[in-house]
Structures are given as structure tokens and as C-alpha cells.
C-alpha positions in Angstrom: 8.6 -4.7 4.5 7.8 -5.4 0.9 8.8 -2.7 -1.5 5.6 -2.0 -3.3 7.2 0.1 -6.0 9.0 -2.9 -7.5 5.8 -5.0 -7.8 3.8 -5.1 -11.0 0.9 -2.8 -10.9 -1.7 -5.5 -11.5 -1.6 -8.4 -9.1 -4.4 -10.7 -8.0 -6.1 -9.6 -4.7 -4.5 -10.9 -1.5 -7.0 -12.9 0.5 -6.9 -11.9 4.1 -9.1 -12.5 7.1 -10.9 -9.2 6.3 -11.5 -10.3 2.7 -9.6 -9.8 -0.5 -7.4 -6.7 -0.5 -5.8 -5.3 -3.7 -2.2 -4.3 -3.7 -3.2 -1.0 -5.2 -5.4 -0.1 -2.2 -2.6 -1.1 0.2 -0.1 1.0 -1.7 -2.4 4.0 -1.7 -3.0 3.7 2.1 0.7 3.5 2.8 1.4 6.4 0.4 -1.1 8.6 2.4 0.5 7.6 5.7 3.9 8.4 4.3 2.8 11.7 3.0 1.3 12.6 6.4 4.5 11.5 8.2 6.6 13.5 5.8 4.6 16.7 6.3 4.8 16.4 10.1 8.6 16.0 10.1 9.1 19.2 8.1 
């Protein structure tokens, strides 16, 4: 998996089959999932 924390904060959108996706939106989605997983493991 790509370590999003080492990437520059402003990158061009990634063009996927669903349409352009920004790195920031992906990072936020993963952060939310990681937070939920962390809370469940406590």
C-alpha cells in the first residue's frame, strides 16, 4: 500500500473508472476507516 503521509499534500487528481479522485479524499477515507478499526480494537 502507498504511504499517503509521505506524499505531497497537493497532487493532481487520479483518474479512475469512477472519475477523478483526489489524494486528499482517499486519505480522509482511509483515516476514517483506520480510526474506526482502532476504536474497535481497544
